[in-house]
N, C-alpha and C positions, 0 to 999 in steps of 0.2 A: 586460369580463372575465367569462368564464364561471365558474360556481361549481363545476363538476364537477372532480374530481381528474384529473390526468394519470396515464396508466398508466406504470409503471416496472417493468422486468424486471431481475432480478439473476441473472447467470450465475456460479455458483460460490458455494456457501454453506459454505465452510470457516471457519476461525477468524475472519477479518475479515468475510466475508460475513454470518456469523451475528451478529457484533458490530454491524454497521451496520443490520441489519434493523429493530430496534425504534426506531432514530432516524429512519428513512425511512418506515416503515409509516404513521404518522399523517398523512403529507402526500401520499401517492400511493396509487393502486390497484396494489398490488405483486403480481407473480408471480415465483416463484423457480424456478430450474432447477439441479439438481446430479445427478451420477451416483449419489450415495448418497441414502438415504431421509431427506428433510428435512421430511416432512409434519407431524410433531409440532411442530417449531420454527415452521414457517409458520403452523400453526393458532393457536399461542400468540399470534402477533402480527397475526393477521387477514390474512395473506397467502395467496395461492393458490399451488399447485404446478403447474407445467406442463412440457411438453417444450420443446426448443429452438425449435421453430416457433412455439409460443404466446408464449414470451418475446420472440421476434423481432418480434412484432406490437406491442410496447409503444412508447409515444411516446419513452421514454428507456430505454436499455439500459446497465446498469452491468456492466462486466467485472471480476469479482473472482476471477480465476484466476491461478495462478502464471505469471510471465513465460515460463517454459519451455514452457508449454502454450498460450500465447496465440495463436500463429499457427494452430494447428489449429482452435481455437475460431472465429477470425475467418473462416477458409476455410468452415467449416460455416455460420456466421451470415450471411455476405455475400449469398447468394442469397435469403434470407428476410427480411432487415431492411426496415423501412418506408423508402420513399424519402426521407421528410423527418424521419427519426429523429435523435435525439441519442445518440451512443455515448460513454460515459465509462469510462475505466479508472482503477483505484486502485493501480497498481503502484508499487513502491518505487524504480524507475528510470523515466525518462521518454523518453529518446531512442529506445530500441528499441521500446517499445510504441506510441509515436506514429507511428514509421515504419511499423510493421506495419499499424496502422489505416489510414494513408494508402494503403498498397499494396493492401489487400484489401477495404476497404469501398467501396461505390459513391460516386461523386463528389457525389451529392446529399445524402449523410449528413453531418451535422455531427459534429465530433470535438473532444472536450475531454479533456485529460489532467489527472488529479489525483493527489496523493499525500498522504493523511492522515499527518501526522508523529506518529502515535500508534497505539496498538493496544489490544487487549482488556485488557492489564495497565495501561498508562499512562492509559487512558480509562475504567477501571472505576468511578471515582467521578464521572463526568460528562465531557462533551467540550467544554463551553462554555469559550472562551478558548484552546483548544489550536490548534496551528498546522496549516494545510493549504495545500499548494501547488496552484495552478491554472495550467495551460499551455494557451494557445489552440492548437488544431490546425487546424480548418477549419470555416467556416460562421459565424464571428463570435459564437458563443453563450457564450463563456467569461465575459463580464461578467455574464450572467444567472445562470450557474451560481455564480459567485463571490458574487453578491448573495443567492442563496438560502442558501448555506452560511454567509455572514456574518450576514444579518439574521434568518434563521429558526433555524438550528442554533447560531448565536452562536459560530461558530468564528473564529479569527484567520486570515484568508485572505491569502496572499501570492501575487500574480500574478507569474509569472516565465516564462522560456523553458525548454524541455526541456534545452538544453545547460547553462545556468547552474545549473539544478536538479541535474543529474548531477555537475557539477564540485563543488558544495558537498556533496552527499550522499556523495561518495567519501571525504570526511573525517568528516562529521557522523555518518553511519551506518556507513561502511566501517570506520572505526577503532573506534567504540564496540562494534560487533558482533564485531569481531575480538578486542578486549580481553575482552569478555564471555565469548566462547567459550573463550578461553585460561584465564581465571580459573575458569569453571565446570568445566573439565576437571580442575582441581586437586582437586576434591571436598573443599574445606576444611570442617573441622568448625565447629560453632557456638561462637564464642568469647564469653567473658564480658567480657574486657578489650578493648574496642574504642574507637577514636577516631571522631569525627564524620566524618572523611575516609573511614575504612574503612566506616562505615555507609552513606555515600553510594555508595561503590563497590559494596557489597553490594546496594543498591537497584537500581543500574544492571544488575547481573547478573541480579537477580530479574525485571526487566522483559523481558529477552530470553531467559531460560533456556529457556523452553518454546516459543519460536518454531520454526516448522517448518524442517527442513533445506533445503527448497526456497526459503524466504524468505532464509535465510542465503546460499545459493549465488547467488540473484538479486542480492543486494546486493554480493557480492564478485566475481561473474563477469560479470554482465550490464551493469554500469556501465563504460563504456570508460575512466573516469578513476581507477578504484580501483587499477589496477596502479601508477600513479604514487604514490598515497597509501600503499600497502603497502610499496613500495620505500623511501620516505622514512622510514616507521616502523621497518622492520627495520634500516635504516642507522643511524638514531638509537640504536636499542637496542644495536647492536654497538659504536658509539662510546662509549656510556655504560659498557658492560661493560669496554671497554679502559681508560677513564678510572678505573674503580674498581680496576684492576690485579688483578682476580680472574676470570680466564677460566673460564667454566663449561662451555663446549662441549668435548666430547672429540673 
């Protein structure tokens, strides 16, 4: 085994890209690319800033861009990526990103889909023990990725398929983010008299209150199974309203 670090490129240094940088920088020679100026952040963590062509030369390329922009990034990346590279995405849905990577990246490129089931808020006190999904795409390198995430970053890695991931996330994320957005929109004041249940709900809202609109739309629109989950939720809400005998809708 060689002692030199592998090169790793990050495309997209938004909220999550910036969050994962300090966790990855100690283990790789990192180069980042974003359309905004991220030089100060990169310098802070010992990473280089490059253009898309420079990042494409990395041994490992991590795609940390919104799902809505992924196809355009892949089209630009495909002619420049190393033939034996490993490309990983961190999107909150898996079927669409993995299908796009299969379509646009050269056949010699290995593909692994991941979904860190946490973010800057839920992981602010450390990521050890937090859940992360890994999906094999192409090239057989998912076990190696899973081993690094589990053994080095100390994450709780769950190996699954893209379809099973999206089926579960339609409820796990689709409903929690929907509830969180609704409650956040109420603009509730700070109450002195609270229950433990209310406090937990408030914590949930706090974890997702400042998530980007693009992330929310990806969770609610880009997962093919969220329509079923949302339909079940609103049906149950209407049934409960009728059971209470107090119609609210006008």
